[in-house]
C-alpha positions as MATLAB code, in Angstrom:
seq = 'MLDENQEKVEDNKSNSEQEVVSSSEKTTETEQQVISTSESQEVSSAVNEIEEEIAATAEESVKHNQVAEVVKEIDYSKMPLENLVAELEKVLTEQPVNKVKNQVDAIKNAFNQKFGALLAEKKAAFIEAGGESIDFQFSSPIKTTYNSLLSHHKKERDAYYKDQEKSQKLNLEKRFEVIEALKALIADANPKIMYKQFKELQDTWRAIGPVSKTKYNDTWKIYHHHVERFYDLLHLSNDFRDLDFKNNLEEKLKIIQKAEALAEHENINDSFKQLQELHKIWKEDIGPVAREVREEIWKKFSQATKKIHDKRHEYHRSMKTKFDEIIQKKLEIVAKIEAFDTSNNKNHNDWQQSIAALETLRQAYFNAGKLPYAKSEEIWQKFKVATKKFNKAKNNFYKEEKNSQQDNLNQKIALIELAESLKDSTDWENTTETFKKIQADWKKIGHVPRKFSDDVWKRFKSACNHYFDQYHKNKNAVSEEDQLIITAKKDFLEHIKTLEIHTKEGVLEAINSWKSLGYLPRSVRHLEGKFNKQIDRLISTLSIDKNEIEMLRFKNNVDGFATNNDVRKLDGEHIFIRKKIDEIVKEIQQLENNLGFFSNAKPDNPLVLNVMSKVEVFRKDLALWKEKLIYIKKIDY';
ca = [
      -0.033    0.009    0.000;
       1.305    3.471   -0.894;
       1.920    5.846    1.924;
       0.236    9.311    2.063;
       3.225   11.178    0.535;
       3.569    8.667   -2.277;
      -0.133    8.904   -3.072;
       0.299   12.689   -3.192;
       3.173   12.451   -5.515;
       1.277   10.164   -7.822;
      -1.805   12.350   -7.820;
       0.372   15.444   -8.518;
       2.043   13.675  -11.423;
      -1.312   12.546  -12.840;
      -2.847   16.009  -12.619;
       0.187   17.593  -14.183;
       0.347   15.186  -17.048;
      -3.336   15.783  -17.687;
      -2.643   19.457  -17.837;
       0.200   18.895  -20.391;
      -2.221   16.992  -22.608;
      -5.025   19.544  -22.263;
      -2.645   22.411  -22.762;
      -0.784   20.938  -25.767;
      -3.497   22.257  -28.214;
      -2.820   25.742  -27.010;
       0.975   25.558  -26.808;
       2.653   24.733  -30.142;
       6.278   25.856  -29.668;
       7.806   23.455  -27.100;
      11.024   21.679  -27.932;
       9.345   18.286  -27.792;
       6.807   19.554  -30.417;
       9.715   20.705  -32.562;
      11.091   17.165  -32.502;
       7.855   15.568  -33.238;
       7.187   17.832  -36.211;
      10.760   17.714  -37.568;
      11.121   16.548  -41.046;
      14.187   14.460  -40.143;
      13.270   11.333  -38.257;
      17.037   10.560  -37.836;
      17.499   13.822  -35.819;
      14.605   12.911  -33.668;
      16.037    9.477  -33.056;
      19.376   10.853  -32.152;
      17.894   13.336  -29.710;
      15.674   10.640  -28.197;
      18.649    8.414  -27.584;
      20.454   11.288  -25.763;
      17.301   11.782  -23.683;
      17.297    8.151  -22.702;
      20.989    8.241  -21.766;
      20.416   11.334  -19.601;
      17.511    9.658  -17.836;
      19.660    6.548  -17.213;
      22.449    8.609  -15.617;
      20.231   11.158  -13.845;
      20.091    9.172  -10.594;
      23.893    9.160  -10.484;
      24.420   12.843  -11.003;
      24.428   15.235   -8.166;
      25.572   18.388  -10.047;
      24.212   18.919  -13.568;
      27.318   20.725  -14.697;
      29.673   18.102  -13.497;
      31.936   16.559  -16.266;
      31.649   12.811  -16.481;
      34.585   11.004  -14.978;
      37.006    9.446  -17.550;
      38.518    6.259  -16.188;
      41.787    5.205  -17.799;
      41.548    1.698  -19.273;
      43.977   -0.799  -17.744;
      44.839   -4.234  -19.186;
      44.262   -6.300  -16.099;
      44.737   -9.577  -18.001;
      48.427   -9.159  -17.859;
      48.688   -8.595  -14.128;
      49.614  -11.357  -11.613;
      47.081  -12.240   -8.952;
      48.846  -10.204   -6.262;
      48.661   -7.004   -8.399;
      45.039   -7.625   -9.235;
      44.101   -7.721   -5.485;
      46.157   -4.532   -4.819;
      44.484   -2.791   -7.824;
      41.032   -3.916   -6.500;
      41.791   -2.475   -3.047;
      43.052    0.778   -4.634;
      39.946    1.184   -6.730;
      37.504    0.485   -3.939;
      39.370    2.791   -1.551;
      40.030    5.799   -3.792;
      36.849    5.928   -5.863;
      33.122    6.399   -5.023;
      31.162    3.095   -4.705;
      28.867    4.109   -7.636;
      31.711    4.796  -10.058;
      33.678    1.510   -9.887;
      31.421   -1.100  -11.559;
      33.247   -1.434  -14.816;
      36.705   -1.542  -13.179;
      35.551   -4.050  -10.544;
      33.939   -6.285  -13.232;
      37.193   -6.204  -15.367;
      39.356   -7.126  -12.305;
      36.954   -9.884  -11.346;
      37.088  -11.270  -14.837;
      40.928  -11.339  -14.978;
      41.249  -12.675  -11.372;
      38.734  -15.462  -11.912;
      40.528  -16.633  -15.125;
      43.967  -16.576  -13.573;
      42.963  -18.123  -10.216;
      40.997  -20.813  -12.129;
      44.017  -21.688  -14.158;
      46.244  -21.870  -10.951;
      43.532  -24.068   -9.299;
      43.506  -26.467  -12.269;
      47.308  -26.707  -12.193;
      47.415  -27.363   -8.498;
      44.630  -30.014   -8.822;
      46.412  -31.709  -11.691;
      49.626  -31.872   -9.693;
      47.750  -33.249   -6.645;
      46.165  -36.039   -8.718;
      49.420  -36.862  -10.452;
      51.027  -37.246   -7.078;
      48.446  -39.801   -6.183;
      45.731  -37.817   -4.578;
      41.987  -38.289   -5.091;
      40.090  -35.597   -6.994;
      37.394  -35.535   -4.327;
      40.034  -34.910   -1.596;
      41.622  -31.823   -3.330;
      41.671  -28.654   -1.343;
      43.508  -25.478   -2.006;
      43.534  -22.256    0.132;
      45.303  -19.072   -0.812;
      45.738  -15.918    1.271;
      45.368  -13.891   -2.000;
      41.949  -15.476   -2.584;
      40.952  -14.784    0.985;
      41.790  -11.124    0.678;
      40.043  -10.899   -2.683;
      36.871  -12.374   -1.307;
      37.001  -10.060    1.716;
      37.340   -6.900   -0.529;
      34.426   -7.973   -2.660;
      32.240   -8.768    0.267;
      32.891   -5.316    1.841;
      32.236   -3.625   -1.473;
      28.886   -5.373   -1.921;
      27.740   -4.194    1.560;
      28.774   -0.680    0.775;
      27.163   -0.673   -2.641;
      23.896   -2.089   -1.241;
      23.812    0.502    1.427;
      24.576    3.311   -1.111;
      21.782    2.326   -3.395;
      19.281    1.910   -0.566;
      20.164    5.493    0.480;
      19.828    6.622   -3.089;
      16.419    5.166   -3.423;
      15.210    7.006   -0.290;
      16.826   10.240   -1.516;
      15.349    9.896   -4.990;
      11.817    9.334   -3.537;
      12.132   12.511   -1.486;
      13.513   14.499   -4.483;
      10.649   13.410   -6.528;
       8.267   14.788   -3.930;
      10.145   18.081   -3.925;
       9.898   18.377   -7.724;
       6.204   17.958   -7.702;
       5.945   20.537   -4.933;
       7.791   23.018   -7.179;
       5.558   22.111  -10.081;
       2.442   22.750   -7.951;
       3.928   26.063   -6.751;
       4.653   27.047  -10.382;
       1.086   26.200  -11.412;
      -0.330   28.282   -8.492;
       1.952   31.213   -9.444;
       0.693   31.174  -12.971;
      -2.925   30.927  -11.810;
      -2.452   33.918   -9.436;
      -0.713   36.008  -12.169;
       0.392   38.714   -9.664;
       2.774   40.929  -11.757;
       4.386   42.495   -8.685;
       5.750   39.376   -7.228;
       5.347   36.496   -9.855;
       8.821   37.044  -11.573;
      10.738   37.095   -8.239;
       8.892   34.018   -7.071;
       9.448   32.324  -10.395;
      13.212   32.841  -10.070;
      13.098   31.472   -6.552;
      11.196   28.384   -7.797;
      13.817   27.893  -10.539;
      16.650   27.959   -7.976;
      14.734   25.465   -5.832;
      14.203   23.129   -8.799;
      17.889   23.260   -9.723;
      18.973   22.534   -6.101;
      16.845   19.370   -5.923;
      18.989   16.186   -6.234;
      18.546   13.255   -8.701;
      15.369   11.288   -9.090;
      14.709    7.735  -10.447;
      15.539    7.449  -14.142;
      11.951    6.238  -14.773;
      10.606    9.519  -13.397;
      13.275   11.959  -14.674;
      11.965   12.820  -18.169;
       8.289   12.860  -17.121;
       8.840   15.411  -14.295;
      11.098   17.566  -16.448;
       8.562   17.707  -19.324;
       5.852   18.765  -16.872;
       8.003   21.363  -15.288;
       9.247   22.696  -18.620;
       5.668   22.985  -19.935;
       4.686   25.153  -17.002;
       7.951   27.255  -17.375;
       7.056   28.060  -20.957;
       3.428   28.805  -19.942;
       4.895   31.227  -17.394;
       7.001   33.006  -20.044;
       4.112   33.214  -22.450;
       1.960   34.865  -19.732;
       4.630   37.207  -18.651;
       3.398   40.059  -20.893;
       3.086   42.450  -17.974;
       6.935   42.504  -17.380;
       8.335   42.482  -20.918;
      11.629   43.898  -19.674;
      12.339   40.920  -17.311;
      11.093   38.415  -19.919;
      13.130   39.855  -22.786;
      16.265   40.033  -20.684;
      15.796   36.390  -19.605;
      15.298   35.455  -23.287;
      18.384   37.187  -24.298;
      20.562   35.584  -21.634;
      19.093   32.145  -22.338;
      19.786   32.633  -26.063;
      23.366   33.484  -25.442;
      23.822   30.406  -23.148;
      22.198   28.059  -25.608;
      24.289   29.374  -28.478;
      27.359   28.686  -26.363;
      26.131   25.141  -25.805;
      25.541   24.677  -29.593;
      29.176   25.870  -30.189;
      30.504   23.301  -27.612;
      28.356   20.528  -29.181;
      29.650   21.318  -32.642;
      33.226   21.257  -31.399;
      32.599   17.968  -29.605;
      31.711   16.355  -32.966;
      35.307   16.879  -34.014;
      36.919   15.118  -31.097;
      38.612   11.787  -31.691;
      37.347   10.179  -28.443;
      33.736    9.730  -29.408;
      32.781    8.125  -26.092;
      34.132   11.118  -24.230;
      32.301   13.373  -26.588;
      28.952   11.540  -26.044;
      29.330   11.850  -22.306;
      29.977   15.564  -22.479;
      27.080   15.954  -24.958;
      24.737   14.489  -22.300;
      26.016   17.114  -19.806;
      25.225   19.783  -22.387;
      21.720   18.419  -22.814;
      21.241   18.464  -19.019;
      22.316   22.100  -18.847;
      20.057   22.965  -21.875;
      17.125   21.360  -20.082;
      17.764   22.095  -16.418;
      19.703   25.258  -16.116;
      18.755   27.370  -18.998;
      15.193   28.646  -19.524;
      13.265   29.368  -22.761;
      14.239   31.687  -25.540;
      12.011   33.956  -27.587;
       9.354   32.196  -29.515;
      10.633   33.244  -32.942;
      14.076   31.640  -32.436;
      13.136   28.593  -30.495;
      12.717   26.235  -33.447;
      15.910   27.520  -35.126;
      18.321   27.100  -32.197;
      16.800   23.779  -31.270;
      17.413   22.529  -34.924;
      21.050   23.595  -34.671;
      21.469   21.759  -31.343;
      19.706   18.758  -32.707;
      21.854   18.642  -35.797;
      25.073   18.812  -33.736;
      23.677   16.085  -31.497;
      22.923   13.922  -34.597;
      26.480   14.268  -35.909;
      27.919   12.988  -32.569;
      25.208   10.345  -32.502;
      26.093    9.059  -35.949;
      29.830    8.947  -35.155;
      29.161    7.065  -31.999;
      26.986    4.508  -33.771;
      29.672    4.112  -36.429;
      32.242    3.507  -33.758;
      30.012    0.971  -31.972;
      29.381   -0.831  -35.267;
      33.159   -1.079  -35.826;
      33.671   -2.266  -32.278;
      30.827   -4.728  -32.698;
      32.483   -6.132  -35.826;
      35.735   -6.467  -33.979;
      34.094   -8.095  -30.963;
      32.097  -10.426  -33.281;
      35.464  -11.588  -34.826;
      36.968  -12.160  -31.389;
      33.798  -14.010  -30.311;
      33.919  -16.205  -33.390;
      37.650  -16.988  -32.818;
      36.899  -17.940  -29.162;
      33.892  -20.023  -30.073;
      35.931  -21.925  -32.641;
      38.570  -22.697  -30.004;
      35.901  -23.740  -27.553;
      34.505  -26.147  -30.347;
      37.939  -27.627  -30.690;
      38.241  -28.222  -27.010;
      34.730  -29.791  -26.889;
      35.790  -32.074  -29.775;
      39.129  -32.893  -28.245;
      39.530  -36.632  -28.485;
      41.102  -38.504  -25.550;
      39.689  -41.956  -26.197;
      43.064  -43.253  -27.477;
      45.012  -42.066  -24.484;
      46.312  -45.262  -22.803;
      49.158  -44.094  -20.627;
      50.722  -41.145  -18.756;
      52.714  -39.932  -21.805;
      49.562  -39.901  -23.992;
      47.866  -37.727  -21.457;
      50.873  -35.457  -21.089;
      50.785  -34.798  -24.787;
      47.038  -34.121  -24.665;
      47.545  -31.716  -21.699;
      50.149  -29.858  -23.726;
      47.885  -29.692  -26.796;
      44.968  -28.448  -24.665;
      47.169  -25.853  -23.013;
      48.042  -24.581  -26.547;
      44.299  -24.120  -27.246;
      43.783  -22.411  -23.880;
      46.465  -19.955  -24.724;
      44.963  -19.359  -28.145;
      41.637  -18.650  -26.478;
      43.164  -15.946  -24.149;
      45.313  -14.453  -27.039;
      42.211  -14.141  -29.354;
      41.464  -10.762  -27.751;
      39.649   -9.063  -24.932;
      35.884   -8.577  -24.700;
      33.719   -6.451  -22.508;
      32.574   -8.328  -19.430;
      28.970   -8.489  -20.574;
      30.026  -10.183  -23.834;
      32.843  -12.327  -22.472;
      30.932  -14.020  -19.542;
      28.765  -16.292  -21.638;
      31.662  -17.434  -23.740;
      33.846  -17.870  -20.659;
      31.205  -20.233  -19.132;
      31.196  -22.271  -22.428;
      34.982  -22.428  -22.225;
      34.891  -23.590  -18.684;
      32.349  -26.327  -19.507;
      34.495  -27.496  -22.464;
      37.663  -27.642  -20.421;
      35.757  -29.293  -17.556;
      34.865  -32.142  -19.957;
      38.557  -32.666  -20.716;
      39.615  -32.421  -16.996;
      37.012  -34.931  -16.054;
      38.304  -37.533  -18.486;
      41.837  -36.752  -17.347;
      40.964  -37.122  -13.661;
      39.188  -40.418  -14.329;
      42.307  -41.749  -16.011;
      44.600  -40.734  -13.224;
      42.148  -42.092  -10.602;
      42.305  -45.492  -12.359;
      46.033  -45.042  -12.888;
      46.338  -44.454   -9.143;
      44.724  -47.792   -8.400;
      46.960  -49.471  -10.884;
      50.057  -47.820   -9.473;
      49.084  -49.023   -6.049;
      49.045  -52.604   -7.336;
      52.403  -52.052   -8.984;
      53.759  -50.651   -5.686;
      52.605  -53.879   -3.884;
      54.337  -56.058   -6.483;
      57.565  -54.069   -6.360;
      57.520  -54.111   -2.547;
      57.259  -57.998   -2.716;
      60.272  -58.148   -5.038;
      62.229  -55.887   -2.680;
      61.432  -57.999    0.292;
      62.571  -61.134   -1.686;
      65.816  -59.413   -2.765;
      66.578  -58.195    0.748;
      66.072  -61.743    2.132;
      68.580  -63.184   -0.414;
      71.236  -60.467   -0.523;
      73.535  -62.213    1.928;
      73.174  -65.744    0.379;
      76.411  -67.568   -0.598;
      74.635  -70.078   -2.849;
      76.013  -68.170   -5.773;
      74.712  -70.242   -8.638;
      71.058  -70.456   -7.606;
      70.861  -67.094   -5.976;
      72.333  -65.297   -8.996;
      69.728  -66.852  -11.223;
      67.007  -65.735   -8.727;
      68.343  -62.218   -8.745;
      68.329  -62.104  -12.564;
      64.725  -63.180  -12.570;
      63.805  -60.577   -9.933;
      65.382  -57.832  -12.018;
      63.531  -58.976  -15.138;
      60.224  -59.088  -13.264;
      60.894  -55.582  -11.861;
      61.242  -54.141  -15.404;
      57.798  -55.620  -16.404;
      55.975  -53.734  -13.659;
      54.549  -50.300  -14.454;
      54.800  -47.006  -12.619;
      54.176  -46.563   -8.869;
      52.902  -43.409   -7.174;
      55.498  -40.722   -7.540;
      55.815  -40.133   -3.828;
      57.005  -43.738   -3.376;
      58.999  -44.229   -6.549;
      62.362  -42.910   -5.335;
      62.220  -44.855   -1.990;
      61.276  -48.250   -3.583;
      63.906  -47.889   -6.279;
      66.614  -47.053   -3.697;
      65.631  -50.170   -1.612;
      65.618  -52.460   -4.658;
      68.903  -51.077   -6.136;
      70.593  -51.366   -2.684;
      69.642  -55.040   -2.249;
      70.796  -55.944   -5.743;
      74.035  -54.019   -5.465;
      74.797  -55.593   -2.115;
      74.395  -59.156   -3.464;
      76.263  -58.665   -6.709;
      79.164  -56.796   -4.947;
      79.565  -59.932   -2.735;
      79.253  -62.183   -5.685;
      81.940  -60.448   -7.782;
      84.150  -60.128   -4.699;
      83.969  -63.893   -4.180;
      84.399  -64.616   -7.902;
      87.490  -62.456   -8.165;
      89.035  -63.720   -5.032;
      92.422  -65.549   -5.825;
      93.558  -68.539   -3.770;
      97.154  -69.222   -2.882;
      97.402  -71.977   -5.550;
      96.007  -69.621   -8.217;
      98.490  -66.969   -7.141;
     101.334  -69.495   -7.711;
     100.036  -70.156  -11.233;
      99.746  -66.402  -11.875;
     103.303  -65.829  -10.750;
     104.758  -68.718  -12.764;
     102.920  -67.630  -15.917;
     104.066  -63.977  -15.527;
     107.656  -65.208  -15.100;
     107.315  -67.448  -18.168;
     105.838  -64.526  -20.200;
     108.810  -62.377  -19.369;
     111.164  -65.200  -20.311;
     109.496  -65.906  -23.699;
     109.746  -62.275  -24.687;
     113.628  -62.804  -24.802;
     113.435  -66.007  -26.769;
     114.380  -66.470  -30.453;
     112.881  -69.807  -31.667;
     113.275  -70.808  -35.353;
     111.681  -74.202  -35.364;
     108.172  -75.470  -35.307;
     109.036  -77.862  -32.550;
     110.502  -75.107  -30.345;
     107.220  -73.151  -30.629;
     105.101  -76.161  -29.789;
     107.288  -76.789  -26.797;
     106.791  -73.213  -25.542;
     103.004  -73.663  -25.914;
     102.977  -76.919  -24.038;
     105.184  -75.333  -21.321;
     102.602  -72.459  -20.859;
      99.749  -74.978  -20.562;
     101.552  -77.176  -18.118;
     101.734  -74.279  -15.679;
      97.902  -74.481  -15.008;
      94.665  -72.556  -15.445;
      94.518  -68.865  -14.930;
      91.694  -67.358  -12.830;
      89.145  -65.299  -14.718;
      90.402  -62.060  -13.249;
      93.842  -62.394  -14.990;
      92.772  -63.987  -18.279;
      94.313  -61.033  -20.030;
      97.670  -62.770  -19.576;
      96.530  -65.308  -22.215;
      96.282  -62.592  -24.775;
      99.760  -61.391  -24.061;
     101.175  -64.916  -24.403;
      99.407  -65.417  -27.766;
     100.980  -62.251  -29.055;
     104.431  -63.619  -28.225;
     103.547  -66.993  -29.981;
     102.442  -65.105  -33.076;
     105.768  -63.206  -33.037;
     107.663  -66.503  -32.863;
     105.567  -68.177  -35.566;
     106.071  -65.282  -37.947;
     109.816  -65.907  -37.920;
     109.515  -69.640  -38.919;
     110.525  -70.710  -42.459;
     107.585  -73.014  -43.016;
     104.483  -73.043  -45.209;
     102.016  -70.232  -44.779;
      99.051  -72.577  -44.182;
     101.095  -74.524  -41.569;
     101.792  -71.205  -39.753;
      98.113  -70.406  -39.835;
      97.245  -73.811  -38.344;
      99.774  -73.294  -35.538;
      98.144  -69.990  -34.641;
      94.667  -71.557  -34.861;
      95.500  -74.465  -32.667;
      97.152  -72.188  -30.051;
      94.004  -69.964  -29.917;
      91.405  -72.625  -29.639;
      93.454  -74.652  -27.281;
      93.592  -71.522  -25.060;
      89.702  -71.320  -25.335;
      89.411  -74.957  -24.358;
      91.827  -74.595  -21.439;
      89.715  -71.689  -19.978;
      86.571  -73.579  -20.821;
      85.379  -70.570  -22.907;
      82.459  -72.315  -24.642;
      81.106  -69.121  -26.144;
      84.344  -68.413  -28.039;
      84.623  -72.058  -29.213;
      81.145  -72.031  -30.501;
      81.726  -68.758  -32.226;
      84.923  -70.093  -33.818;
      83.171  -73.220  -34.881;
      80.306  -71.261  -36.538;
      82.758  -68.959  -38.313;
      84.757  -71.893  -39.779;
      81.559  -73.431  -41.243;
      80.536  -70.172  -42.703;
      83.978  -69.701  -44.445;
      83.780  -73.194  -45.862;
      80.346  -72.515  -47.385;
      81.474  -69.278  -48.876;
      84.657  -70.863  -50.507;
      82.614  -73.775  -51.942;
      80.110  -71.296  -53.523;
      83.106  -69.247  -55.004;
      84.592  -72.512  -56.523;
      81.261  -73.529  -57.945;
      80.807  -70.124  -59.531;
      84.277  -70.253  -61.128;
      83.712  -73.747  -62.435;
      80.418  -72.666  -63.983;
      82.251  -69.822  -65.629;
      84.745  -72.290  -67.191;
      81.814  -73.902  -68.962;
      81.510  -70.819  -71.140;
      85.035  -71.435  -72.388;
      84.525  -75.083  -73.538;
      85.714  -74.380  -76.982;
      88.674  -72.289  -75.915;
      92.262  -73.470  -76.100;
      93.903  -74.690  -72.872;
      96.417  -71.856  -72.964;
      93.748  -69.154  -73.247;
      94.671  -66.405  -70.692;
      91.190  -66.117  -69.369;
      90.879  -69.799  -68.810;
      94.300  -69.935  -67.155;
      93.283  -67.055  -64.786;
      90.069  -68.758  -63.761;
      91.791  -72.152  -63.177;
      94.455  -70.331  -61.046;
      91.757  -68.846  -58.757;
      90.055  -72.189  -58.454;
      93.335  -73.738  -57.240;
      93.864  -70.966  -54.577;
      90.370  -71.446  -53.291;
      90.824  -75.258  -53.090;
      93.922  -74.724  -50.914;
      92.033  -72.280  -48.682;
      89.198  -74.938  -48.473;
      91.545  -77.573  -47.398;
      92.956  -75.347  -44.576;
      89.437  -74.374  -43.262;
      88.425  -78.126  -43.382;
      91.473  -79.012  -41.390;
      90.525  -76.382  -38.850;
      87.012  -77.802  -38.637;
      88.344  -81.319  -38.080;
      90.609  -80.028  -35.269;
      87.908  -78.001  -33.438;
      85.497  -80.963  -33.592;
      88.031  -83.160  -31.719;
      87.982  -80.759  -28.782;
      85.647  -81.906  -25.983;
      83.699  -78.918  -24.661;
];
């Protein structure tokens, strides 16, 4: 239910509006009538838009001649979180609560994007380290401060607008009181006091604060209608009226000049704001002009208004095109993220590649350009939904991976415990085979949770190293008997270095003497190589057939392999001999086939003689390799 004052205000408004309607047939020269009868509908549209803007900002303006505040644009997207919080505190502290909406929204947009990225990064690291998605928590002093600043700002803002609403309601009542007083003044028409009282009513009207934007234009039109009625009735005091008309004309011409100058400014948004202030002054502070020039000066002002209006609309069209291009780019990136296929990701490396690819798309989204908060919020929500789909699939994988890694951890711990139980065993043959199997099984087991991986590897490596260190130490240990053999063979090696043997028998005797000294331990088998070099030196000085020398060297080498029970080298030598025999046989067959082409040639033909010579060489080589094969077959290994 409306209270008594509100009812009075509504009644006053209704009565006044009715008077405007009933008087409109009599009054034909108001500015609103000029607009409605203007031949240019575009001018009318431009002026109406200004009127709507003035009404929208009326409840924020305290002084009508106050120049709109120009806030410097800041690229908050490049600021770190700490700087964004500091900037938010600075804005909220230094500027009025009703002037910071755009800046606060821009800071909130930048902060939410950056903190969201940080939160996703922390959560991914938590899950990768083995944590459950449902258990993830992250607290930040920066976020706490940020939330506290916004909460305090909201309380201040709500309190401000609540006070504004009360104040606007009271101001509306005051305006209707002035209107009623003006109507009474016109009805009384006392020439002695009416002009003075009219000026006082004008001052009172101008001193009244802002009203609701829904009431602003209505109250002004009613007031302005009665002001013009007053001037039209002021025929008893022509001097006062004409002086007012003259002063008002001068002021309105100044406003027209300012409006025309604003049309040339580069910053069209700033020009539009200042134009609104000029319209307020035109309406609120300056009274009517003489009837014969009203239409002319209003047309000039309207034309200047239209010029700024057209430039502003062109600017907004270009910005809309730019924003549409950015929106399209961002939507295309969102579509790519939504279509991102992770169905073939089977392991950690696959997901790491996908995460890197998605991060590239995220950066492309942010680099596509900035949008006003009102345009960016809807796309930002779509972007969050698309990335959430990817993150859900990723989190599900790592959740399953965590369970698998726990099984792997249990298997590796079992191998560690087995290795640790055997590390001091002296059953070298069986334990060595067991350790080799343990190591092979370890390699087959997959990853374990990262927080355990270093510890389990150190334990496993320590147990294996301990055993094999003991194994090699025992294996390389030299007995007293072995040491006597080593010493004897070293002495014989020094002795043979000084010998000059020129017979085959002498070389064979030296070989047999070396063998008779005994077997060398594995750790000093390199002495065999040194001895073989000395035998090769002695054989090279013998005056015997080349193949015989080759057989001596061959027998010395393979006998050494047999003495040391080196089965691997004996097998290798055996395979190599068979391979050489097969190669030589193929060469002989090829050459004999070639001789078939010379069946009609004379026996002394050079080509025939050359081929037959090669065949003979290969046959001798074949005989040598067959002799080696026969010898190595006789060795029992």
